[in-house]
N, C-alpha and C positions, 0 to 999 in steps of 0.2 A: 474462621467463619464456617458455620455448619454447611455441610454439602447441599442440603435441600434448599437453603436460602441462596447459596451461590448459584446453583442450577436454575432456580427461579429467576434470579436477576439476569443471568445470561440468556435464558429463554425469552425473557421480555425484550431484551436487546435484539435478539434474532427475529422476534415477531415484528419489531419496529422496522427492521431491514426489509422484511417482506411486505410491508404495508403498501396499500395502493395510494395512500396519502403522501405526497412528496415531502411536505414539511416534517411529518413524523419519521419518514425514512432518513431524511437529512439529519434530524436531531439524534436518531439512533447511531448514525455514522459518526457524528461528532463525539457522542459519549463513548463509543467504542474506541475511537482514536485516543481519547484521554485515558481510558483504562489501559490500552496497549502502551501508551507513553509511560505510564507509571510502572508498568511491568518490565519495560526495557529501558532502564535508566542510562545504559551505556550509549544509547543513540545520541547523535549530535543534536544539540538544541540551538545551533548557531543561527538558523534562519527562521525560527518560530519563537514567538514570545512564550514565556512560561504561563501556563494557565493554572489557576488555583483550584484547590479542592472543592471550592464552593460551586464549581461547574458540574459536579457529579453528586447524585444522591448518595446517602450514607452507604447503602448496600453495594454500590459500585466502587466506592472509595476503598472498601475493604478487600476487594477481589485482587488476587495475584494470579496471573495466568501462566501456566506451564507451556511447554512446546506443543503438547497435544491440543490444549485449548486454542493455541494460536493457529494450529493447522485447521481446526474446526472453523475458526473465524475466517481464515483465508478461503476455505471452501464456500462459506456464506457470501463473502465479498465477491468471489469469482462468479457465483450464480447471479448476484446483483449486477455486476458489470456486464455479463452476457445478456441480461434480460431488460435492463433499465438504462437506456442511453442517457437519460436526463440526470442520472445520479452517478454516472461514471467518474466524473472528476472528483467528487467527494469520496467515492469508494476508493479510488487510487490514492487520494490524500490519506485516508484511513489506513490503507494497505502499507503505506510508507512507514507506519509505526510498528509493524511486525518485525520480529527479529530477522536479520538477513538470511540466515540458514533455513528459515521457514518460508519466507516470502519469495525468494529468488526464483526457484523453478516454476511455481505456479504462475508467477507474473509473466515469465517468458512464455508459458503456454497460453496465457490470456492474450499477450501481444501477438502471438502467432495467429490466433484465431480471429481477433478483432482489432488489432493494432492499426490497420489501415483505415478503419472506420471511426477512429477516435477524433473528437473535435480538438481544437487547439488546447483548451484548458485541461481536458482529460489526458492528452498526450504530454503536456507539461508536468502534470502530477505523476504520470507514469515514469517520465524521465527523472523526476526528483527522487522517486523511490529507488530507481536503478542506481543513480549517482550516490545516494546515501549508502546503499548496500555495498557498492564497489569501494567507496571510501572507507567503510568500516572493515574491509578485508575479511568479512565473515564468509561470503560465498568463496569457497576454496577455488584456487586456480583450476583444479581438475574439474570441479563442478561448472565453473564458468566456461571452460574450454568445451566441455561436452554439450552444454545446453545452448551456448551462443551459436555454435556451429550447426545446430539442428535446424535453424531457419535464418532468414536474412535480417537479423536484428540490426546489424550495422547499417544495412541499406534503409531500413525503416527509420532509424534514428537520424541517419544522414538526411533523409527527406524532411524530417521534422526540423532539422537544422536550417533548412532554407525557408522556413515559414516566415511570413510577414509579422507574426506575433513574436515580439522581441523576447519575452520571457521564455517561450518555447525554444527559440533559436539558441539562446544562451545556455539553457539547461541541456539541450540536445548536444551542443558542442562540448559541454563538460562531460557528458556521458561518453561521447566518442573518445575524448582524451583519456578517460579512465579505462575504456576498453582497449585502447592501443597500449596503455601501460600494462595491461594484463596479457599482452602478447597477441592480441586479436588483430 
């Protein structure tokens, strides 16, 4: 794919993320998640159905993202999560599709800054991303040790584990189990 077409397609997605219109923003997040999923085929597909190519326009089906592209996407998602509470759950759902080595540290920084303010669904999606990355063993033990100790992640996840929202409680428990398995 020619660089200019690729950049235009990504810029249109980023414009959608910054939209004032909720539906446009959510659609951009959905499309971005599909592009990321196609880019990171090693990720586990066990809890999500396979979504076909017909869900993406042609120019997005042709894009393959490198680590730097994914970092740029994580930056855009981080800004969205910090500024648009109504889109946090979908943004964390999208973030889950990023490669572990790219998404791990920025997600921990996000959780440090706004983790206590997440609603149940956003917290569930954040836990889902953490669990997937921990299961993939992509965030190295050294990275996990250095970043987890920087703030009270375990306390935050433990608090989510006591939620009345069953999905969040189960996902938080799975994250705690993985963190303990990493020696935390």
